[in-house]
C-alpha positions in Angstrom: -28.1 -28.8 0.0 -27.3 -25.8 -1.6 -24.9 -22.9 -0.5 -28.1 -20.9 0.3 -29.7 -23.3 2.6 -25.8 -24.2 3.9 -25.6 -20.7 4.5 -28.3 -20.7 7.1 -28.1 -24.4 8.5 -26.8 -25.1 11.7 -23.3 -27.5 11.2 -23.1 -30.6 13.3 -19.6 -30.9 14.7 -19.2 -34.8 15.7 -17.1 -35.1 12.3 -14.6 -33.5 14.1 -14.8 -36.8 17.0 -11.8 -38.3 16.8 -13.4 -41.4 19.0 -15.1 -42.2 15.3 -15.0 -44.8 12.7 -13.3 -42.7 9.6 -15.8 -43.6 7.7 -18.9 -42.8 9.7 -16.5 -39.3 10.1 -16.4 -38.8 6.0 -20.0 -39.4 6.0 -21.4 -36.5 8.5 -19.0 -34.5 6.7 -20.4 -35.2 3.6 -23.7 -35.3 4.0 -23.2 -31.0 5.2 -21.2 -30.1 2.6 -22.9 -28.0 -0.6 -22.3 -29.0 -3.7 -19.9 -26.1 -4.3 -18.0 -27.4 -0.9 -17.3 -30.9 -2.8 -15.8 -29.4 -6.6 -12.9 -28.1 -4.4 -12.0 -31.3 -3.2 -11.8 -31.9 -7.3 -8.8 -30.0 -8.2 -5.2 -30.0 -7.5 -3.0 -27.0 -8.1 -0.3 -25.1 -7.8 0.1 -22.5 -4.7 3.0 -20.7 -3.9 4.5 -19.3 -0.8 4.6 -15.7 -0.8 7.5 -13.3 0.9 8.3 -14.0 5.0 6.0 -16.9 5.0 2.9 -14.5 4.1 -0.1 -16.2 1.7 1.3 -15.6 -1.9 -1.2 -13.1 -3.6 -1.5 -13.5 -7.2 1.5 -15.1 -9.4 1.7 -13.7 -13.1 4.2 -15.9 -13.7 2.3 -19.0 -13.6 -1.4 -17.2 -13.8 -2.7 -18.3 -10.5 -4.7 -16.8 -8.0 -4.1 -15.6 -4.5 -4.0 -18.2 -1.8 -7.6 -16.6 -0.6 -9.1 -16.9 -3.8 -8.5 -20.2 -4.3 -9.4 -20.8 -0.3 -13.1 -18.6 -0.7 -13.5 -18.6 -3.4 -12.5 -21.5 -5.1 -13.6 -23.5 -2.3 -10.1 -25.7 -2.8 -8.4 -27.8 0.0 -5.9 -29.3 -1.7 -2.5 -27.4 -3.5 1.1 -28.8 -4.8 3.7 -25.9 -3.3 5.8 -24.8 -6.3 9.3 -23.2 -5.8 12.0 -24.0 -3.0 11.6 -22.5 0.4 13.8 -19.8 2.1 14.1 -21.9 5.2 12.3 -24.0 7.2 10.3 -21.9 9.9 9.3 -19.6 7.2 7.5 -22.7 5.3 5.9 -23.9 8.4 4.7 -20.7 9.2 3.5 -20.0 6.0 2.0 -23.4 6.1 0.3 -22.3 9.7 -0.9 -19.8 8.2 -2.6 -21.5 5.3 -4.8 -23.8 7.1 -5.9 -21.0 9.7 -7.4 -19.2 6.2 -8.9 -23.1 5.7 -10.4 -23.5 9.2 -12.3 -20.0 8.8 -14.2 -21.2 5.8 -18.2 -23.3 7.0 -17.0 -26.4 7.5 -13.0 -25.5 8.3 -11.8 -28.5 6.0 -8.4 -28.9 6.3 -5.5 -28.4 3.0 -4.0 -30.7 2.1 -0.6 -29.8 0.9 1.7 -31.7 -1.3 5.4 -31.7 -3.4 7.3 -33.2 -5.7 10.5 -34.2 -5.2 12.5 -31.2 -3.4 15.4 -33.5 -1.7 17.9 -33.1 -4.7 19.2 -30.9 -7.0 17.1 -31.0 -9.8 15.3 -27.7 -10.4 12.6 -28.0 -13.0 9.2 -26.0 -12.0 7.7 -29.0 -14.1 8.9 -32.2 -11.9 11.1 -31.2 -9.0 12.2 -28.4 -6.5 16.4 -28.3 -5.6 16.6 -29.2 -1.8 16.5 -25.8 -0.5 16.5 -25.7 3.0 15.9 -29.8 3.1 18.8 -32.7 2.9 20.4 -33.2 -0.2 20.4 -36.4 -1.3 21.4 -38.1 -4.9 18.6 -38.1 -7.5 15.9 -40.5 -7.8 18.3 -42.5 -10.5 21.0 -42.2 -8.0 19.2 -44.0 -5.3 19.1 -46.9 -7.9 22.5 -46.5 -8.4 23.2 -47.4 -4.9 20.9 -50.6 -5.3 20.1 -50.2 -1.2 16.4 -51.2 -0.1 17.3 -50.4 3.2 18.8 -47.2 1.9 16.3 -46.2 0.1 13.9 -46.9 2.7 15.6 -44.8 5.2 15.7 -41.9 2.9 12.1 -42.2 2.4 12.0 -42.1 6.6 14.2 -39.1 6.6 12.1 -37.3 4.1 9.0 -38.1 5.4 10.4 -36.4 9.0 11.5 -33.4 7.2 8.0 -32.5 4.9 5.6 -34.0 8.1 7.2 -31.0 10.0 6.5 -27.9 7.7 2.9 -29.6 6.3 3.8 -31.6 3.8 1.4 -34.2 3.9 0.9 -35.8 0.0 4.8 -37.3 -1.9 3.7 -36.9 -5.5 6.1 -39.2 -6.7 7.5 -42.3 -6.4 8.3 -42.1 -10.2 8.5 -46.1 -10.8 8.0 -45.6 -14.6 10.8 -47.8 -16.4 13.9 -46.1 -18.2 13.3 -48.3 -21.5 13.9 -44.8 -24.2 17.8 -43.6 -23.5 16.1 -39.9 -25.0 13.1 -39.7 -21.8 13.6 -36.4 -20.0 12.2 -37.9 -17.5 14.1 -41.1 -16.5 16.7 -39.3 -13.9 13.5 -39.3 -11.2 13.3 -43.2 -11.7 14.6 -45.9 -10.7 16.2 -47.2 -14.2 15.5 -49.8 -17.0 15.5 -52.6 -14.6 11.3 -53.9 -13.5 12.6 -55.7 -10.6 14.9 -53.2 -9.1 12.5 -50.5 -10.2 9.8 -52.3 -8.1 11.9 -52.9 -4.5 13.4 -49.3 -5.1 9.6 -48.3 -5.3 8.2 -50.5 -2.5 10.9 -49.5 0.0 10.5 -45.1 -0.6 6.9 -46.0 -0.3 7.2 -47.6 3.0 9.3 -45.3 4.2 7.4 -42.4 3.6 4.1 -44.1 4.9 4.9 -46.7 7.1 3.1 -49.9 8.0 -0.2 -47.6 7.0 -1.9 -44.2 6.4 -1.5 -42.0 10.3 -1.0 -38.7 11.1 2.8 -39.6 11.0 2.5 -40.5 6.9 2.9 -38.5 4.1 0.9 -40.3 1.7 2.4 -41.7 -1.7 1.0 -40.7 -5.3 2.5 -43.2 -7.3 3.4 -42.1 -11.1 3.2 -42.4 -13.7 0.5 -45.5 -14.4 0.5 -47.9 -16.8 3.9 -46.7 -16.9 5.1 -44.0 -18.2 8.9 -45.0 -19.9 8.4 -45.9 -23.9 7.3 -42.2 -25.1 8.2 -42.4 -28.7 11.3 -40.6 -30.2 12.1 -40.1 -25.8 9.6 -37.4 -26.5 8.3 -36.1 -23.3 4.0 -35.8 -23.3 3.5 -32.3 -21.4 4.4 -31.2 -24.9 2.1 -32.4 -27.8 4.6 -33.5 -30.1 6.0 -36.2 -27.4 2.1 -37.8 -27.2 2.6 -41.2 -28.2 3.5 -44.3 -26.1 5.0 -46.6 -28.2 4.5 -50.9 -28.0 6.9 -51.6 -30.7 7.9 -54.7 -28.8 4.3 -55.5 -27.2 5.8 -55.6 -24.0 2.9 -53.5 -22.1 2.9 -55.9 -19.3 6.3 -55.3 -18.6 6.0 -51.8 -17.7 2.7 -52.7 -15.0 5.6 -54.9 -12.6 7.3 -52.0 -10.5 3.2 -50.9 -9.7 2.6 -54.5 -8.5 5.1 -53.7 -6.1 4.1 -50.5 -5.1 0.3 -52.1 -4.6 1.9 -54.5 -2.1 3.3 -52.0 0.0 0.0 -50.2 0.2 0.5 -46.7 -2.1 -2.5 -44.4 -0.9 -2.7 -42.3 -4.3 -2.1 -43.2 -8.1 -1.2 -40.8 -11.1 -1.7 -41.9 -14.8 0.9 -40.2 -17.3 0.1 -37.5 -20.1 0.7 -40.3 -23.0 -1.6 -41.7 -25.0 -0.8 -45.5 -25.9 -0.7 -46.8 -29.4 -1.7 -50.2 -31.1 -2.3 -51.7 -27.8 -6.3 -53.6 -26.4 -6.8 -49.7 -24.6 -8.5 -46.3 -26.0 -6.1 -44.4 -27.4 -6.1 -41.8 -25.5 -4.1 -40.2 -22.8 -4.3 -42.5 -19.5 -5.9 -39.9 -17.5 -9.0 -40.0 -19.7 -8.2 -44.0 -20.6 -11.8 -45.5 -18.7 -10.0 -49.1 -19.9 -6.7 -48.2 -18.5 -7.9 -46.7 -14.9 -11.1 -48.4 -14.4 -10.5 -51.6 -16.0 -7.1 -52.1 -15.0 -6.2 -50.3 -11.8 -9.7 -50.4 -10.5 -11.1 -53.6 -11.4 -7.6 -55.7 -12.3 -6.1 -54.2 -9.4 -8.8 -53.6 -7.0 -6.6 -49.9 -6.1 -9.5 -47.9 -4.3 -7.4 -44.6 -3.3 -6.9 -41.4 -4.3 -6.6 -41.1 -8.8 -5.4 -37.9 -9.1 -4.9 -37.1 -13.3 -0.8 -35.6 -14.1 -1.4 -31.4 -14.0 -3.6 -29.9 -16.8 -5.7 -32.0 -18.7 -8.7 -29.7 -19.0 -8.0 -26.1 -19.9 -5.0 -24.4 -21.5 -2.6 -22.3 -19.4 0.4 -20.3 -20.1 3.4 -20.7 -18.2 6.3 -17.3 -18.2 4.6 -16.0 -21.3 4.4 -18.8 -23.7 0.6 -21.1 -24.1 0.8 -24.2 -22.9 -2.1 -25.9 -24.1 -4.1 -28.6 -22.3 -2.4 -32.0 -22.5 -5.4 -34.0 -23.6 -4.3 -36.2 -25.9 -6.5 -38.0 -27.8 -9.1 -35.8 -26.8 -8.0 -32.6 -28.1 -11.4 -32.3 -30.5 -13.8 -31.7 -27.0 -14.3 -29.0 -24.9 -13.2 -28.4 -21.5 -16.3 -29.4 -20.7 -16.6 -33.0 -22.2 -13.0 -33.9 -20.9 -14.2 -33.4 -17.5 -16.6 -35.8 -18.2 -14.4 -38.1 -19.5 -11.9 -38.2 -16.8 -14.9 -39.2 -14.1 -16.4 -41.7 -16.7 -12.5 -43.5 -16.6 -12.7 -43.8 -13.1 -10.3 -40.6 -11.7 -11.4 -38.6 -8.4 -8.9 -35.4 -8.6 -8.1 -33.0 -11.4 -4.5 -32.6 -11.1 -3.1 -28.1 -12.3 -6.4 -27.4 -12.7 -8.5 -25.0 -10.6 -11.6 -24.5 -12.6 -14.5 -26.3 -9.8 -17.7 -23.6 -11.6 -17.5 -26.3 -14.6 -17.7 -29.5 -12.2 -20.9 -28.1 -10.9 -22.1 -26.7 -14.2 -21.4 -31.1 -15.4 -23.6 -31.8 -12.6 -26.4 -29.3 -12.6 -27.3 -30.2 -16.0 -27.0 -33.8 -15.0 -24.0 -35.5 -17.6 -22.2 -36.9 -13.9 -24.8 -37.2 -11.1 -24.1 -36.1 -7.3 -23.8 -39.0 -6.4 -20.6 -40.3 -8.8 -19.4 -36.9 -6.9 -19.1 -38.5 -3.7 -17.6 -41.8 -4.3 -14.7 -39.9 -5.0 -15.4 -37.1 -2.5 -15.4 -39.8 0.4 -11.7 -41.2 -0.9 -10.3 -37.8 -0.6 -12.1 -36.6 2.5 -11.2 -39.7 3.7 -7.6 -39.8 3.2 -8.1 -36.0 5.0 -8.8 -37.7 8.0 -6.0 -40.9 7.6 -3.8 -38.3 8.1 -5.4 -36.8 11.2 -5.4 -33.0 9.2 -8.9 -32.7 11.1 -7.3 -33.2 14.4 -4.1 -32.0 14.1 -3.7 -29.4 11.3 -1.4 -27.5 12.1 3.0 -28.2 12.3 5.5 -27.1 15.2 7.3 -24.2 13.9 10.2 -24.7 16.1 10.1 -28.9 15.4 10.6 -27.8 11.5 13.4 -25.4 12.7 14.9 -28.9 14.7 14.0 -31.4 11.9 14.5 -30.1 8.6 18.7 -30.5 7.2 19.2 -31.4 10.4 23.1 -32.9 10.8 22.1 -36.3 11.1 20.2 -35.6 7.7 22.3 -34.1 6.0 25.4 -36.5 6.3 22.8 -39.3 5.2 22.3 -37.8 1.9 26.0 -36.8 1.3 26.7 -40.3 1.8 24.3 -41.2 -0.2 25.9 -38.4 -3.2 29.4 -40.2 -2.7 27.8 -44.0 -2.6 26.0 -43.6 -5.4 28.9 -42.4 -7.6 29.5 -44.8 -10.4 33.0 -45.2 -11.2 33.0 -46.5 -15.1 36.5 -46.4 -16.8 39.9 -46.0 -14.9 42.4 -46.7 -16.7 46.3 -47.6 -15.7 49.5 -45.5 -16.0 52.7 -46.7 -18.3 53.9 -47.5 -14.4 50.7 -50.0 -14.3 49.7 -48.0 -11.8 45.3 -46.8 -11.9 44.2 -43.5 -12.4 42.2 -43.6 -9.5 42.2 -43.4 -6.2 43.9 -39.7 -6.6 47.0 -38.7 -4.4 46.6 -36.0 -1.6 48.3 -32.6 -2.6 48.8 -33.2 -6.6 48.9 -30.4 -9.1 44.9 -30.1 -9.9 43.0 -28.4 -13.3 39.6 -28.6 -12.7 36.6 -27.5 -14.7 33.3 -27.1 -13.2 34.8 -28.0 -9.9 35.0 -25.1 -7.6 38.0 -24.3 -7.2 38.0 -23.5 -3.5 36.2 -27.2 -3.0 39.3 -28.5 -5.2 41.9 -26.8 -3.1 41.4 -28.8 -0.2 42.2 -31.6 -1.5 45.4 -30.8 -4.2 47.2 -28.0 -5.6 45.0 -26.1 -7.9 46.7 -24.8 -11.3 45.4 -22.1 -14.0 46.5 -24.0 -16.9 46.0 -28.2 -17.8 50.3 -28.2 -19.1 50.7 -27.2 -15.0 48.4 -30.0 -13.8 48.9 -33.8 -12.9 45.7 -34.1 -13.3 42.4 -32.5 -15.0 39.2 -33.1 -13.1 36.2 -32.0 -15.9 32.3 -32.3 -14.6 30.5 -32.4 -17.8 25.7 -32.6 -18.0 24.4 -35.3 -20.1 23.8 -33.6 -23.6 20.3 -32.5 -24.5 19.3 -31.2 -27.8 17.8 -27.3 -26.5 14.4 -26.2 -27.7 12.3 -23.1 -28.5 10.3 -23.1 -25.8 11.4 -21.7 -22.7 9.4 -24.2 -20.9 10.7 -27.0 -22.7 14.1 -26.0 -22.0 13.9 -27.7 -18.6 13.1 -30.9 -19.7 16.0 -32.4 -21.5 15.8 -34.3 -24.7 16.5 -35.2 -28.0 20.0 -36.4 -28.6 22.4 -37.5 -26.6 25.6 -37.3 -28.1 28.0 -34.3 -26.7 29.1 -31.5 -29.8 31.7 -31.6 -31.4 33.1 -28.5 -29.4 32.5 -30.0 -26.4 33.9 -34.1 -27.8 37.0 -31.8 -29.1 37.7 -29.9 -25.3 38.1 -32.9 -23.4 40.2 -34.6 -26.2 42.9 -31.7 -26.5 42.9 -31.9 -22.2 43.5 -35.8 -22.3 46.7 -34.7 -24.9 47.9 -32.9 -22.1 47.3 -34.0 -19.4 45.5 -37.5 -17.2 42.2 -36.1 -17.5 38.9 -37.8 -15.3 35.9 -36.7 -16.9 32.2 -36.8 -14.5 28.9 -36.9 -16.5 26.0 -36.0 -14.4 23.6 -38.9 -16.1 20.6 -37.7 -15.9 20.1 -39.3 -19.3 22.6 -41.6 -20.3 24.9 -39.3 -22.4 26.5 -41.6 -24.9 30.7 -41.2 -24.3 32.1 -43.5 -27.2 34.2 -40.8 -28.4 35.9 -39.7 -25.6 36.5 -43.4 -23.8 39.7 -44.4 -25.2 41.3 -40.5 -24.5 40.5 -40.3 -21.0 42.5 -41.8 -18.2 39.4 -42.3 -16.3 35.1 -41.5 -16.7 32.6 -41.6 -13.3 29.0 -41.1 -13.7 27.1 -39.0 -11.3 22.9 -38.7 -10.3 23.4 -35.4 -8.5 27.2 -34.9 -6.5 28.3 -31.7 -4.5 32.0 -31.0 -5.6 32.8 -32.0 -2.4 31.1 -35.3 -2.6 32.9 -35.8 -6.1 36.5 -35.3 -4.8 36.1 -37.6 -2.0 35.7 -40.2 -4.3 38.5 -39.4 -6.2 40.2 -39.0 -3.9 39.7 -41.8 -2.5 38.5 -41.0 1.0 34.7 -42.9 0.5 34.7 -46.4 -1.7 32.9 -45.5 -4.5 29.8 -47.8 -4.8 27.5 -46.8 -7.6 26.1 -49.4 -10.4 24.5 -47.9 -13.7 20.8 -48.6 -13.2 20.5 -48.3 -17.0 22.7 -49.1 -20.3 25.0 -46.4 -21.5 24.4 -46.7 -25.6 28.0 -46.6 -28.0 25.9 -44.3 -30.3 22.6 -42.4 -31.3 22.1 -45.1 -33.5 21.3 -47.3 -31.5 19.5 -45.6 -29.4 17.2 -44.7 -32.2 17.0 -48.6 -33.1 15.3 -49.1 -29.6 12.9 -50.4 -29.1 11.1 -47.9 -26.8 9.5 -50.8 -25.1 12.4 -53.2 -23.8 14.6 -52.8 -21.4 18.3 -53.4 -22.5 17.6 -53.4 -26.1 20.1 -51.1 -27.7 22.8 -52.8 -29.7 26.3 -53.2 -28.5 26.2 -51.0 -25.3 29.6 -49.2 -24.5 28.8 -49.9 -20.7 26.0 -52.5 -19.5 23.2 -52.1 -16.8 25.2 -53.3 -13.5 28.7 -52.0 -14.5 30.6 -49.9 -11.6 34.6 -50.5 -11.1 35.6 -49.9 -7.2 38.8 -49.7 -5.3 
């Protein structure tokens, strides 16, 4: 149907009849859609909230059109919400305004709103948002440190309730890649290095978000990054051209599929392939989003997956982020035009283009005969079916008062805070000359702190201004990374895992004056060898407030965390590690599963 003919044709509203089978509703709607309306389904990109919960104008920082342009101009109905929300109330009000705008279009197709993780401490506009009004939990790697499937499913259920309350209906997670390359920036969002643990926890996560089957109370999970994004050459991230290669010197490609097999059994509704291109395997050496041998051959045919496949963000067109060029992640097909890339993604078997907003290009491709409308209809059915299964056509709006009651409520915050404490992993705990262990610390002692809010610490002991005055020093550190020139790339912690000499010398100097407890945020496996023999105790956290840390250090909460990955002993061992093989660094300082308690 042409757009002109559609404008004058009467609309058959029977697709809104909730008593009909979903497949029939899909066909009744699809049969009335113009090519332009179908094309709009294929694009899911970032959207922002305007001030005070209003719909947003154009965003120059990320090069985003206005919300009105997206919906009325480009006829798009899938968006990924960018940025933290100021409050659940404003978020819910904004969502309802968004759905109200969509309802006024010719067919009134509701918006499906997705989100990167937003329940922990990360704040990376390309990967995850900080919790804001939502309950605050450890990072995914911290859930793995706890290692409890029931707790992870409970987290998924709480996150589902909070997402649902504000209209978020697709989780762009879990990320079940295996953290087999210690330098890789994305491992903080994984369940660690073990395929068995990652599969079990990933399945629990999916069950928590989706429930037994997709329905009006579900949040769909877009599990990523198929077929496993961990084996990055030199640990460089494939958001960037220098990280485009995935390598398998251990011939271990199949091992990385194991967590996805658990995800399929749990019923994950959607899949995202990774940016990377496999080198030296039986598969075509192009990015996974372009890779027919992987999407059709492996995912569709071998695993019989018939859900939505959405590419990772920005495979087709070049962009600009934060004032700097950001070329399309068209790895292995850089020589192709945007039009040719789009055709290759569709031929590979994907349904949706993440991070893109060029439906006019898809329309041109269909009208030229390069891709048939029947192929477009195949993916459109999957995309519409998901909207119907989620109940979006029947109840697109949210209850603002319920959002206020639900998001970040006392029960959910308490559960998140308990998980932060449970994930903290005690790595060393030396004894004094008198034979007493350093941890737990005694209440009321004199404490010197760095990286800990002194007001929080004052609730546990007397905070002093110099190490010489203290009974103990508590120092919080960030796992090391190598800064990059590109501002956006600095959100992705890559490069060396060695602390610089200044940090090592400072910690040693403190430890020479007073027993020192070091806490390290292990978003990557920091090399602790230079300080392990000097300090009184080392703990690792995976996203924890100052109060959560001090509760563990002062014995108010028993530490439960076990390392979900190895901590290597040296960068030489890291560089010799085979990126596709777990537990492959020579003589690790601390092995997978290590963790002390008291």
